[in-house]
Biopython code that builds the backbone (N, CA, C, O; Angstrom):
import numpy as np
from Bio.PDB.StructureBuilder import StructureBuilder

atoms = [
    (1, "MET", "N", (52.756, -26.257, 38.348)),
    (1, "MET", "CA", (52.359, -27.475, 37.754)),
    (1, "MET", "C", (50.842, -27.491, 37.559)),
    (1, "MET", "O", (50.095, -26.972, 38.389)),
    (2, "VAL", "N", (50.411, -28.070, 36.491)),
    (2, "VAL", "CA", (49.000, -28.090, 36.143)),
    (2, "VAL", "C", (48.386, -29.404, 36.600)),
    (2, "VAL", "O", (48.908, -30.484, 36.320)),
    (3, "ASP", "N", (47.292, -29.294, 37.293)),
    (3, "ASP", "CA", (46.592, -30.494, 37.757)),
    (3, "ASP", "C", (45.479, -30.828, 36.762)),
    (3, "ASP", "O", (44.518, -30.069, 36.636)),
    (4, "ARG", "N", (45.595, -31.941, 36.063)),
    (4, "ARG", "CA", (44.606, -32.356, 35.041)),
    (4, "ARG", "C", (43.246, -32.602, 35.656)),
    (4, "ARG", "O", (42.226, -32.332, 35.022)),
    (5, "ASN", "N", (43.207, -33.107, 36.877)),
    (5, "ASN", "CA", (41.925, -33.373, 37.523)),
    (5, "ASN", "C", (41.154, -32.083, 37.774)),
    (5, "ASN", "O", (39.932, -32.048, 37.627)),
    (6, "MET", "N", (41.864, -31.026, 38.152)),
    (6, "MET", "CA", (41.198, -29.734, 38.401)),
    (6, "MET", "C", (40.685, -29.132, 37.093)),
    (6, "MET", "O", (39.605, -28.542, 37.061)),
    (7, "GLN", "N", (41.460, -29.281, 36.015)),
    (7, "GLN", "CA", (40.989, -28.784, 34.717)),
    (7, "GLN", "C", (39.725, -29.517, 34.289)),
    (7, "GLN", "O", (38.775, -28.897, 33.813)),
    (8, "ASP", "N", (39.714, -30.831, 34.458)),
    (8, "ASP", "CA", (38.521, -31.609, 34.119)),
    (8, "ASP", "C", (37.339, -31.198, 34.991)),
    (8, "ASP", "O", (36.210, -31.092, 34.511)),
    (9, "PHE", "N", (37.606, -30.971, 36.265)),
    (9, "PHE", "CA", (36.557, -30.573, 37.199)),
    (9, "PHE", "C", (35.950, -29.221, 36.795)),
    (9, "PHE", "O", (34.728, -29.087, 36.730)),
    (10, "TYR", "N", (36.788, -28.236, 36.527)),
    (10, "TYR", "CA", (36.279, -26.914, 36.161)),
    (10, "TYR", "C", (35.607, -26.935, 34.780)),
    (10, "TYR", "O", (34.662, -26.188, 34.528)),
    (11, "GLY", "N", (36.103, -27.794, 33.902)),
    (11, "GLY", "CA", (35.429, -27.945, 32.606)),
    (11, "GLY", "C", (34.034, -28.512, 32.775)),
    (11, "GLY", "O", (33.089, -28.065, 32.126)),
    (12, "ARG", "N", (33.907, -29.516, 33.666)),
    (12, "ARG", "CA", (32.590, -30.096, 33.923)),
    (12, "ARG", "C", (31.679, -29.073, 34.583)),
    (12, "ARG", "O", (30.501, -28.995, 34.236)),
    (13, "LEU", "N", (32.187, -28.290, 35.518)),
    (13, "LEU", "CA", (31.383, -27.233, 36.141)),
    (13, "LEU", "C", (30.886, -26.222, 35.097)),
    (13, "LEU", "O", (29.745, -25.765, 35.160)),
    (14, "GLY", "N", (31.732, -25.890, 34.164)),
    (14, "GLY", "CA", (31.329, -24.955, 33.105)),
    (14, "GLY", "C", (30.212, -25.526, 32.249)),
    (14, "GLY", "O", (29.270, -24.815, 31.899)),
    (15, "ARG", "N", (30.313, -26.820, 31.907)),
    (15, "ARG", "CA", (29.248, -27.469, 31.114)),
    (15, "ARG", "C", (27.934, -27.505, 31.891)),
    (15, "ARG", "O", (26.871, -27.262, 31.321)),
    (16, "ILE", "N", (28.003, -27.806, 33.184)),
    (16, "ILE", "CA", (26.797, -27.850, 34.008)),
    (16, "ILE", "C", (26.164, -26.460, 34.104)),
    (16, "ILE", "O", (24.946, -26.325, 33.994)),
    (17, "ASN", "N", (26.981, -25.436, 34.307)),
    (17, "ASN", "CA", (26.452, -24.068, 34.395)),
    (17, "ASN", "C", (25.810, -23.631, 33.080)),
    (17, "ASN", "O", (24.775, -22.963, 33.086)),
    (18, "ARG", "N", (26.417, -24.003, 31.959)),
    (18, "ARG", "CA", (25.816, -23.657, 30.658)),
    (18, "ARG", "C", (24.485, -24.372, 30.479)),
    (18, "ARG", "O", (23.531, -23.789, 29.964)),
    (19, "ALA", "N", (24.414, -25.631, 30.902)),
    (19, "ALA", "CA", (23.158, -26.381, 30.804)),
    (19, "ALA", "C", (22.085, -25.759, 31.691)),
    (19, "ALA", "O", (20.926, -25.670, 31.285)),
    (20, "HIS", "N", (22.453, -25.329, 32.890)),
    (20, "HIS", "CA", (21.491, -24.686, 33.789)),
    (20, "HIS", "C", (21.056, -23.331, 33.240)),
    (20, "HIS", "O", (19.883, -22.971, 33.336)),
    (21, "ASP", "N", (21.974, -22.592, 32.676)),
    (21, "ASP", "CA", (21.632, -21.281, 32.110)),
    (21, "ASP", "C", (20.657, -21.402, 30.939)),
    (21, "ASP", "O", (19.828, -20.518, 30.724)),
    (22, "SER", "N", (20.756, -22.492, 30.187)),
    (22, "SER", "CA", (19.866, -22.672, 29.042)),
    (22, "SER", "C", (18.545, -23.332, 29.450)),
    (22, "SER", "O", (17.708, -23.613, 28.592)),
    (23, "GLY", "N", (18.350, -23.581, 30.750)),
    (23, "GLY", "CA", (17.088, -24.131, 31.218)),
    (23, "GLY", "C", (17.114, -25.619, 31.442)),
    (23, "GLY", "O", (16.085, -26.198, 31.791)),
    (24, "GLY", "N", (18.219, -26.246, 31.261)),
    (24, "GLY", "CA", (18.303, -27.687, 31.471)),
    (24, "GLY", "C", (18.755, -28.003, 32.881)),
    (24, "GLY", "O", (18.981, -27.107, 33.695)),
    (25, "GLY", "N", (18.878, -29.255, 33.150)),
    (25, "GLY", "CA", (19.364, -29.659, 34.453)),
    (25, "GLY", "C", (18.755, -30.968, 34.890)),
    (25, "GLY", "O", (18.018, -31.606, 34.138)),
    (26, "PHE", "N", (19.060, -31.360, 36.093)),
    (26, "PHE", "CA", (18.599, -32.631, 36.633)),
    (26, "PHE", "C", (17.167, -32.473, 37.106)),
    (26, "PHE", "O", (16.827, -31.483, 37.754)),
    (27, "GLU", "N", (16.315, -33.460, 36.779)),
    (27, "GLU", "CA", (14.935, -33.466, 37.262)),
    (27, "GLU", "C", (14.728, -34.725, 38.086)),
    (27, "GLU", "O", (14.933, -35.840, 37.605)),
    (28, "ALA", "N", (14.324, -34.533, 39.319)),
    (28, "ALA", "CA", (14.078, -35.668, 40.197)),
    (28, "ALA", "C", (12.776, -36.351, 39.784)),
    (28, "ALA", "O", (11.892, -35.710, 39.215)),
    (29, "GLU", "N", (12.659, -37.623, 40.061)),
    (29, "GLU", "CA", (11.462, -38.397, 39.734)),
    (29, "GLU", "C", (10.248, -37.799, 40.447)),
    (29, "GLU", "O", (10.271, -37.600, 41.662)),
    (30, "GLY", "N", (9.207, -37.520, 39.700)),
    (30, "GLY", "CA", (7.971, -36.978, 40.264)),
    (30, "GLY", "C", (7.968, -35.464, 40.412)),
    (30, "GLY", "O", (6.942, -34.896, 40.785)),
    (31, "ALA", "N", (9.076, -34.792, 40.133)),
    (31, "ALA", "CA", (9.122, -33.338, 40.249)),
    (31, "ALA", "C", (8.587, -32.700, 38.976)),
    (31, "ALA", "O", (8.685, -33.279, 37.894)),
    (32, "LEU", "N", (8.028, -31.519, 39.107)),
    (32, "LEU", "CA", (7.558, -30.771, 37.945)),
    (32, "LEU", "C", (8.704, -29.902, 37.448)),
    (32, "LEU", "O", (8.879, -28.765, 37.885)),
    (33, "GLY", "N", (9.468, -30.452, 36.543)),
    (33, "GLY", "CA", (10.625, -29.744, 36.011)),
    (33, "GLY", "C", (10.325, -29.105, 34.660)),
    (33, "GLY", "O", (9.165, -28.942, 34.282)),
    (34, "MET", "N", (11.375, -28.750, 33.945)),
    (34, "MET", "CA", (11.238, -28.073, 32.652)),
    (34, "MET", "C", (10.519, -28.933, 31.628)),
    (34, "MET", "O", (9.790, -28.406, 30.788)),
    (35, "SER", "N", (10.709, -30.256, 31.681)),
    (35, "SER", "CA", (10.054, -31.104, 30.691)),
    (35, "SER", "C", (8.536, -31.053, 30.851)),
    (35, "SER", "O", (7.814, -31.141, 29.858)),
    (36, "TYR", "N", (8.044, -30.914, 32.060)),
    (36, "TYR", "CA", (6.600, -30.800, 32.294)),
    (36, "TYR", "C", (6.066, -29.503, 31.696)),
    (36, "TYR", "O", (5.062, -29.514, 30.985)),
    (37, "TYR", "N", (6.728, -28.395, 31.978)),
    (37, "TYR", "CA", (6.244, -27.101, 31.504)),
    (37, "TYR", "C", (6.436, -26.938, 29.998)),
    (37, "TYR", "O", (5.614, -26.298, 29.342)),
    (38, "ASN", "N", (7.491, -27.496, 29.447)),
    (38, "ASN", "CA", (7.692, -27.431, 27.995)),
    (38, "ASN", "C", (6.640, -28.249, 27.262)),
    (38, "ASN", "O", (6.229, -27.875, 26.163)),
    (39, "ALA", "N", (6.194, -29.364, 27.848)),
    (39, "ALA", "CA", (5.166, -30.181, 27.211)),
    (39, "ALA", "C", (3.813, -29.466, 27.222)),
    (39, "ALA", "O", (3.004, -29.658, 26.314)),
    (40, "ARG", "N", (3.567, -28.655, 28.232)),
    (40, "ARG", "CA", (2.290, -27.934, 28.332)),
    (40, "ARG", "C", (2.271, -26.658, 27.499)),
    (40, "ARG", "O", (1.200, -26.119, 27.218)),
    (41, "ARG", "N", (3.426, -26.176, 27.109)),
    (41, "ARG", "CA", (3.522, -24.927, 26.362)),
    (41, "ARG", "C", (2.929, -25.115, 24.973)),
    (41, "ARG", "O", (3.126, -26.150, 24.335)),
    (42, "LYS", "N", (2.197, -24.098, 24.510)),
    (42, "LYS", "CA", (1.635, -24.147, 23.162)),
    (42, "LYS", "C", (2.773, -24.051, 22.150)),
    (42, "LYS", "O", (3.730, -23.306, 22.356)),
    (43, "PRO", "N", (2.670, -24.791, 21.076)),
    (43, "PRO", "CA", (3.734, -24.694, 20.069)),
    (43, "PRO", "C", (3.742, -23.295, 19.446)),
    (43, "PRO", "O", (2.697, -22.666, 19.283)),
    (44, "ALA", "N", (4.917, -22.838, 19.112)),
    (44, "ALA", "CA", (5.063, -21.504, 18.521)),
    (44, "ALA", "C", (4.409, -21.478, 17.150)),
    (44, "ALA", "O", (4.629, -22.367, 16.327)),
    (45, "ARG", "N", (3.599, -20.447, 16.913)),
    (45, "ARG", "CA", (2.943, -20.307, 15.617)),
    (45, "ARG", "C", (3.830, -19.524, 14.675)),
    (45, "ARG", "O", (4.463, -18.537, 15.051)),
    (46, "ARG", "N", (3.856, -19.984, 13.456)),
    (46, "ARG", "CA", (4.588, -19.225, 12.441)),
    (46, "ARG", "C", (3.736, -18.050, 12.024)),
    (46, "ARG", "O", (2.540, -18.212, 11.785)),
    (47, "PRO", "N", (4.315, -16.888, 11.932)),
    (47, "PRO", "CA", (3.514, -15.745, 11.483)),
    (47, "PRO", "C", (3.110, -15.941, 10.022)),
    (47, "PRO", "O", (3.945, -16.232, 9.166)),
    (48, "GLY", "N", (1.843, -15.779, 9.760)),
    (48, "GLY", "CA", (1.333, -15.963, 8.410)),
    (48, "GLY", "C", (1.402, -14.691, 7.600)),
    (48, "GLY", "O", (1.650, -13.613, 8.142)),
    (49, "ILE", "N", (1.187, -14.808, 6.326)),
    (49, "ILE", "CA", (1.207, -13.667, 5.429)),
    (49, "ILE", "C", (-0.192, -13.065, 5.286)),
    (49, "ILE", "O", (-0.346, -11.939, 4.814)),
    (50, "LEU", "N", (-1.210, -13.826, 5.697)),
    (50, "LEU", "CA", (-2.582, -13.386, 5.501)),
    (50, "LEU", "C", (-2.904, -12.124, 6.303)),
    (50, "LEU", "O", (-3.566, -11.223, 5.787)),
    (51, "GLY", "N", (-2.459, -12.045, 7.521)),
    (51, "GLY", "CA", (-2.746, -10.883, 8.369)),
    (51, "GLY", "C", (-2.244, -9.572, 7.776)),
    (51, "GLY", "O", (-3.032, -8.637, 7.635)),
    (52, "PRO", "N", (-0.968, -9.467, 7.426)),
    (52, "PRO", "CA", (-0.481, -8.227, 6.835)),
    (52, "PRO", "C", (-1.135, -7.887, 5.495)),
    (52, "PRO", "O", (-1.358, -6.714, 5.197)),
    (53, "VAL", "N", (-1.443, -8.899, 4.688)),
    (53, "VAL", "CA", (-2.088, -8.638, 3.395)),
    (53, "VAL", "C", (-3.480, -8.067, 3.610)),
    (53, "VAL", "O", (-3.871, -7.116, 2.932)),
    (54, "VAL", "N", (-4.234, -8.636, 4.547)),
    (54, "VAL", "CA", (-5.578, -8.127, 4.840)),
    (54, "VAL", "C", (-5.489, -6.709, 5.397)),
    (54, "VAL", "O", (-6.313, -5.861, 5.056)),
    (55, "LEU", "N", (-4.512, -6.444, 6.240)),
    (55, "LEU", "CA", (-4.345, -5.104, 6.797)),
    (55, "LEU", "C", (-4.061, -4.080, 5.702)),
    (55, "LEU", "O", (-4.623, -2.985, 5.722)),
    (56, "VAL", "N", (-3.199, -4.419, 4.751)),
    (56, "VAL", "CA", (-2.891, -3.502, 3.650)),
    (56, "VAL", "C", (-4.133, -3.272, 2.793)),
    (56, "VAL", "O", (-4.409, -2.143, 2.389)),
    (57, "MET", "N", (-4.889, -4.349, 2.514)),
    (57, "MET", "CA", (-6.098, -4.192, 1.706)),
    (57, "MET", "C", (-7.130, -3.308, 2.412)),
    (57, "MET", "O", (-7.756, -2.461, 1.775)),
    (58, "MET", "N", (-7.310, -3.498, 3.713)),
    (58, "MET", "CA", (-8.255, -2.669, 4.458)),
    (58, "MET", "C", (-7.813, -1.212, 4.483)),
    (58, "MET", "O", (-8.645, -0.308, 4.407)),
    (59, "THR", "N", (-6.523, -0.983, 4.587)),
    (59, "THR", "CA", (-6.004, 0.386, 4.592)),
    (59, "THR", "C", (-6.236, 1.057, 3.241)),
    (59, "THR", "O", (-6.640, 2.219, 3.186)),
    (60, "VAL", "N", (-5.985, 0.333, 2.156)),
    (60, "VAL", "CA", (-6.208, 0.898, 0.816)),
    (60, "VAL", "C", (-7.684, 1.223, 0.625)),
    (60, "VAL", "O", (-8.018, 2.279, 0.087)),
    (61, "ILE", "N", (-8.565, 0.337, 1.054)),
    (61, "ILE", "CA", (-10.003, 0.586, 0.915)),
    (61, "ILE", "C", (-10.419, 1.783, 1.753)),
    (61, "ILE", "O", (-11.236, 2.588, 1.307)),
    (62, "ALA", "N", (-9.879, 1.919, 2.950)),
    (62, "ALA", "CA", (-10.211, 3.060, 3.806)),
    (62, "ALA", "C", (-9.735, 4.370, 3.188)),
    (62, "ALA", "O", (-10.450, 5.372, 3.233)),
    (63, "ILE", "N", (-8.547, 4.372, 2.617)),
    (63, "ILE", "CA", (-8.040, 5.597, 1.979)),
    (63, "ILE", "C", (-8.878, 5.943, 0.757)),
    (63, "ILE", "O", (-9.232, 7.103, 0.550)),
    (64, "LYS", "N", (-9.197, 4.929, -0.057)),
    (64, "LYS", "CA", (-10.037, 5.171, -1.237)),
    (64, "LYS", "C", (-11.388, 5.729, -0.823)),
    (64, "LYS", "O", (-11.876, 6.676, -1.440)),
    (65, "ALA", "N", (-12.002, 5.163, 0.210)),
    (65, "ALA", "CA", (-13.311, 5.626, 0.659)),
    (65, "ALA", "C", (-13.242, 7.046, 1.201)),
    (65, "ALA", "O", (-14.160, 7.834, 0.979)),
    (66, "THR", "N", (-12.184, 7.381, 1.898)),
    (66, "THR", "CA", (-12.037, 8.726, 2.438)),
    (66, "THR", "C", (-11.883, 9.748, 1.315)),
    (66, "THR", "O", (-12.511, 10.807, 1.346)),
    (67, "VAL", "N", (-11.058, 9.437, 0.335)),
    (67, "VAL", "CA", (-10.876, 10.358, -0.796)),
    (67, "VAL", "C", (-12.174, 10.477, -1.593)),
    (67, "VAL", "O", (-12.557, 11.580, -1.983)),
    (68, "LEU", "N", (-12.848, 9.368, -1.835)),
    (68, "LEU", "CA", (-14.109, 9.376, -2.580)),
    (68, "LEU", "C", (-15.164, 10.186, -1.842)),
    (68, "LEU", "O", (-15.924, 10.923, -2.471)),
    (69, "ALA", "N", (-15.224, 10.063, -0.527)),
    (69, "ALA", "CA", (-16.204, 10.833, 0.243)),
    (69, "ALA", "C", (-15.870, 12.308, 0.264)),
    (69, "ALA", "O", (-16.774, 13.142, 0.284)),
    (70, "SER", "N", (-14.591, 12.650, 0.259)),
    (70, "SER", "CA", (-14.226, 14.064, 0.379)),
    (70, "SER", "C", (-14.321, 14.822, -0.944)),
    (70, "SER", "O", (-14.707, 15.991, -0.942)),
    (71, "ILE", "N", (-13.983, 14.195, -2.076)),
    (71, "ILE", "CA", (-14.007, 14.948, -3.341)),
    (71, "ILE", "C", (-15.232, 14.634, -4.184)),
    (71, "ILE", "O", (-15.512, 15.341, -5.152)),
    (72, "GLY", "N", (-15.960, 13.593, -3.836)),
    (72, "GLY", "CA", (-17.163, 13.252, -4.584)),
    (72, "GLY", "C", (-16.883, 12.258, -5.700)),
    (72, "GLY", "O", (-15.753, 12.150, -6.177)),
    (73, "PRO", "N", (-17.935, 11.520, -6.122)),
    (73, "PRO", "CA", (-17.731, 10.458, -7.112)),
    (73, "PRO", "C", (-17.356, 10.972, -8.507)),
    (73, "PRO", "O", (-16.607, 10.305, -9.222)),
    (74, "GLU", "N", (-17.861, 12.142, -8.903)),
    (74, "GLU", "CA", (-17.559, 12.656, -10.253)),
    (74, "GLU", "C", (-16.086, 13.011, -10.387)),
    (74, "GLU", "O", (-15.421, 12.592, -11.334)),
    (75, "ARG", "N", (-15.579, 13.787, -9.429)),
    (75, "ARG", "CA", (-14.161, 14.177, -9.491)),
    (75, "ARG", "C", (-13.250, 12.963, -9.305)),
    (75, "ARG", "O", (-12.171, 12.899, -9.895)),
    (76, "TYR", "N", (-13.680, 12.009, -8.491)),
    (76, "TYR", "CA", (-12.885, 10.801, -8.285)),
    (76, "TYR", "C", (-12.762, 10.024, -9.592)),
    (76, "TYR", "O", (-11.677, 9.560, -9.944)),
    (77, "GLU", "N", (-13.875, 9.884, -10.311)),
    (77, "GLU", "CA", (-13.836, 9.170, -11.594)),
    (77, "GLU", "C", (-12.990, 9.923, -12.621)),
    (77, "GLU", "O", (-12.324, 9.298, -13.446)),
    (78, "GLU", "N", (-13.009, 11.266, -12.581)),
    (78, "GLU", "CA", (-12.163, 12.056, -13.491)),
    (78, "GLU", "C", (-10.682, 11.757, -13.228)),
    (78, "GLU", "O", (-9.893, 11.592, -14.159)),
    (79, "ARG", "N", (-10.331, 11.693, -11.972)),
    (79, "ARG", "CA", (-8.930, 11.423, -11.623)),
    (79, "ARG", "C", (-8.525, 10.000, -12.009)),
    (79, "ARG", "O", (-7.406, 9.769, -12.468)),
    (80, "ILE", "N", (-9.429, 9.064, -11.824)),
    (80, "ILE", "CA", (-9.143, 7.683, -12.215)),
    (80, "ILE", "C", (-9.011, 7.588, -13.734)),
    (80, "ILE", "O", (-8.157, 6.861, -14.241)),
    (81, "ALA", "N", (-9.860, 8.325, -14.459)),
    (81, "ALA", "CA", (-9.766, 8.332, -15.927)),
    (81, "ALA", "C", (-8.431, 8.916, -16.377)),
    (81, "ALA", "O", (-7.837, 8.431, -17.340)),
    (82, "ALA", "N", (-7.955, 9.950, -15.692)),
    (82, "ALA", "CA", (-6.644, 10.515, -16.018)),
    (82, "ALA", "C", (-5.530, 9.494, -15.765)),
    (82, "ALA", "O", (-4.560, 9.428, -16.519)),
    (83, "LEU", "N", (-5.673, 8.716, -14.722)),
    (83, "LEU", "CA", (-4.674, 7.677, -14.451)),
    (83, "LEU", "C", (-4.723, 6.575, -15.509)),
    (83, "LEU", "O", (-3.685, 6.038, -15.896)),
    (84, "ARG", "N", (-5.918, 6.240, -15.972)),
    (84, "ARG", "CA", (-6.042, 5.193, -16.997)),
    (84, "ARG", "C", (-5.382, 5.601, -18.308)),
    (84, "ARG", "O", (-4.951, 4.741, -19.076)),
    (85, "ALA", "N", (-5.299, 6.892, -18.572)),
    (85, "ALA", "CA", (-4.691, 7.373, -19.806)),
    (85, "ALA", "C", (-3.167, 7.469, -19.703)),
    (85, "ALA", "O", (-2.504, 7.791, -20.689)),
    (86, "GLY", "N", (-2.608, 7.197, -18.532)),
    (86, "GLY", "CA", (-1.176, 7.354, -18.323)),
    (86, "GLY", "C", (-0.382, 6.107, -18.671)),
    (86, "GLY", "O", (-0.812, 5.262, -19.457)),
    (87, "SER", "N", (0.790, 6.022, -18.059)),
    (87, "SER", "CA", (1.704, 4.898, -18.306)),
    (87, "SER", "C", (1.151, 3.612, -17.682)),
    (87, "SER", "O", (0.083, 3.610, -17.069)),
    (88, "SER", "N", (1.890, 2.540, -17.849)),
    (88, "SER", "CA", (1.419, 1.253, -17.333)),
    (88, "SER", "C", (1.363, 1.251, -15.803)),
    (88, "SER", "O", (0.492, 0.605, -15.221)),
    (89, "VAL", "N", (2.274, 1.960, -15.153)),
    (89, "VAL", "CA", (2.253, 2.053, -13.698)),
    (89, "VAL", "C", (1.020, 2.831, -13.246)),
    (89, "VAL", "O", (0.361, 2.451, -12.278)),
    (90, "GLU", "N", (0.711, 3.919, -13.948)),
    (90, "GLU", "CA", (-0.478, 4.696, -13.621)),
    (90, "GLU", "C", (-1.754, 3.905, -13.895)),
    (90, "GLU", "O", (-2.733, 4.033, -13.160)),
    (91, "GLN", "N", (-1.748, 3.097, -14.936)),
    (91, "GLN", "CA", (-2.905, 2.257, -15.224)),
    (91, "GLN", "C", (-3.104, 1.210, -14.128)),
    (91, "GLN", "O", (-4.238, 0.902, -13.761)),
    (92, "ALA", "N", (-2.015, 0.667, -13.612)),
    (92, "ALA", "CA", (-2.116, -0.275, -12.494)),
    (92, "ALA", "C", (-2.664, 0.434, -11.256)),
    (92, "ALA", "O", (-3.468, -0.130, -10.514)),
    (93, "GLY", "N", (-2.224, 1.668, -11.039)),
    (93, "GLY", "CA", (-2.756, 2.457, -9.931)),
    (93, "GLY", "C", (-4.239, 2.746, -10.107)),
    (93, "GLY", "O", (-4.996, 2.741, -9.137)),
    (94, "ALA", "N", (-4.656, 2.998, -11.350)),
    (94, "ALA", "CA", (-6.073, 3.240, -11.623)),
    (94, "ALA", "C", (-6.886, 1.986, -11.338)),
    (94, "ALA", "O", (-7.996, 2.069, -10.813)),
    (95, "TRP", "N", (-6.338, 0.821, -11.681)),
    (95, "TRP", "CA", (-7.053, -0.420, -11.418)),
    (95, "TRP", "C", (-7.210, -0.647, -9.908)),
    (95, "TRP", "O", (-8.267, -1.083, -9.452)),
    (96, "VAL", "N", (-6.156, -0.351, -9.137)),
    (96, "VAL", "CA", (-6.227, -0.527, -7.683)),
    (96, "VAL", "C", (-7.176, 0.494, -7.064)),
    (96, "VAL", "O", (-7.917, 0.172, -6.135)),
    (97, "LEU", "N", (-7.154, 1.721, -7.575)),
    (97, "LEU", "CA", (-7.922, 2.799, -6.961)),
    (97, "LEU", "C", (-9.343, 2.946, -7.496)),
    (97, "LEU", "O", (-10.078, 3.819, -7.034)),
    (98, "GLN", "N", (-9.749, 2.123, -8.451)),
    (98, "GLN", "CA", (-11.109, 2.265, -8.970)),
    (98, "GLN", "C", (-12.124, 2.034, -7.848)),
    (98, "GLN", "O", (-11.876, 1.273, -6.912)),
    (99, "ALA", "N", (-13.267, 2.705, -7.964)),
    (99, "ALA", "CA", (-14.282, 2.657, -6.912)),
    (99, "ALA", "C", (-15.066, 1.351, -7.006)),
    (99, "ALA", "O", (-15.916, 1.191, -7.883)),
    (100, "ASP", "N", (-14.777, 0.430, -6.109)),
    (100, "ASP", "CA", (-15.517, -0.826, -6.059)),
    (100, "ASP", "C", (-16.741, -0.643, -5.155)),
    (100, "ASP", "O", (-16.834, 0.372, -4.465)),
    (101, "PRO", "N", (-17.674, -1.588, -5.140)),
    (101, "PRO", "CA", (-18.897, -1.415, -4.345)),
    (101, "PRO", "C", (-18.647, -1.210, -2.851)),
    (101, "PRO", "O", (-19.333, -0.405, -2.221)),
    (102, "LEU", "N", (-17.689, -1.917, -2.279)),
    (102, "LEU", "CA", (-17.399, -1.745, -0.859)),
    (102, "LEU", "C", (-16.896, -0.333, -0.570)),
    (102, "LEU", "O", (-17.294, 0.282, 0.420)),
    (103, "THR", "N", (-16.030, 0.173, -1.427)),
    (103, "THR", "CA", (-15.517, 1.531, -1.259)),
    (103, "THR", "C", (-16.650, 2.542, -1.367)),
    (103, "THR", "O", (-16.701, 3.501, -0.597)),
    (104, "ALA", "N", (-17.564, 2.335, -2.321)),
    (104, "ALA", "CA", (-18.683, 3.259, -2.498)),
    (104, "ALA", "C", (-19.602, 3.263, -1.276)),
    (104, "ALA", "O", (-20.075, 4.321, -0.862)),
    (105, "VAL", "N", (-19.855, 2.095, -0.701)),
    (105, "VAL", "CA", (-20.716, 2.031, 0.492)),
    (105, "VAL", "C", (-20.057, 2.745, 1.666)),
    (105, "VAL", "O", (-20.697, 3.534, 2.360)),
    (106, "ILE", "N", (-18.783, 2.466, 1.882)),
    (106, "ILE", "CA", (-18.071, 3.114, 2.994)),
    (106, "ILE", "C", (-17.992, 4.615, 2.774)),
    (106, "ILE", "O", (-18.151, 5.388, 3.719)),
    (107, "ALA", "N", (-17.745, 5.047, 1.517)),
    (107, "ALA", "CA", (-17.674, 6.475, 1.214)),
    (107, "ALA", "C", (-19.029, 7.141, 1.448)),
    (107, "ALA", "O", (-19.083, 8.261, 1.955)),
    (108, "GLY", "N", (-20.121, 6.467, 1.087)),
    (108, "GLY", "CA", (-21.449, 7.034, 1.326)),
    (108, "GLY", "C", (-21.718, 7.232, 2.804)),
    (108, "GLY", "O", (-22.276, 8.251, 3.210)),
    (109, "ARG", "N", (-21.324, 6.261, 3.606)),
    (109, "ARG", "CA", (-21.530, 6.399, 5.067)),
    (109, "ARG", "C", (-20.625, 7.475, 5.654)),
    (109, "ARG", "O", (-21.028, 8.204, 6.561)),
    (110, "LEU", "N", (-19.408, 7.575, 5.138)),
    (110, "LEU", "CA", (-18.512, 8.638, 5.605)),
    (110, "LEU", "C", (-19.055, 9.999, 5.218)),
    (110, "LEU", "O", (-18.998, 10.943, 6.006)),
    (111, "ARG", "N", (-19.577, 10.102, 4.016)),
    (111, "ARG", "CA", (-20.103, 11.383, 3.523)),
    (111, "ARG", "C", (-21.281, 11.838, 4.374)),
    (111, "ARG", "O", (-21.374, 13.020, 4.704)),
    (112, "THR", "N", (-22.180, 10.933, 4.737)),
    (112, "THR", "CA", (-23.307, 11.324, 5.587)),
    (112, "THR", "C", (-22.847, 11.641, 7.011)),
    (112, "THR", "O", (-23.431, 12.501, 7.671)),
    (113, "ALA", "N", (-21.812, 10.960, 7.486)),
    (113, "ALA", "CA", (-21.328, 11.208, 8.839)),
    (113, "ALA", "C", (-20.533, 12.513, 8.938)),
    (113, "ALA", "O", (-20.597, 13.209, 9.951)),
    (114, "LEU", "N", (-19.787, 12.840, 7.884)),
    (114, "LEU", "CA", (-18.917, 14.015, 7.942)),
    (114, "LEU", "C", (-19.584, 15.288, 7.451)),
    (114, "LEU", "O", (-19.342, 16.366, 7.993)),
    (115, "PHE", "N", (-20.418, 15.171, 6.433)),
    (115, "PHE", "CA", (-20.965, 16.394, 5.821)),
    (115, "PHE", "C", (-22.441, 16.494, 6.062)),
    (115, "PHE", "O", (-23.074, 17.454, 5.624)),
]
sb = StructureBuilder()
sb.init_structure("model")
sb.init_model(0)
sb.init_chain("A")
sb.init_seg("    ")
for serial, (resi, resn, name, xyz) in enumerate(atoms, 1):
    if name == "N":
        sb.init_residue(resn, " ", resi, " ")
    sb.init_atom(name, np.array(xyz, "f"), 0.0, 1.0, " ", f" {name:<3s}", serial, name[0])
structure = sb.get_structure()
């Protein structure tokens, strides 16, 4: 025979255990419980897109500066000119890889440091 009171009791125990497992539970008056620590916790920050974009831009500039320092500005411009004469994808690559002032400064410092 099934005892309904025992089923209700074990069901309530299961709900209480699930609440305790998830961090909830009874908090006595004046005790430092989960609500105290959750209120002090810093809100979660959403990851922004700015960090990865800046990282990719810095990496591209570093690669451009390294190539410019290793092959020299004349050969670099020849290669960029060859890209400009290509398809639209190659022209976009030429626009990204063109030697901007920051790349030239970094390449000059790399060239003096390496050679």
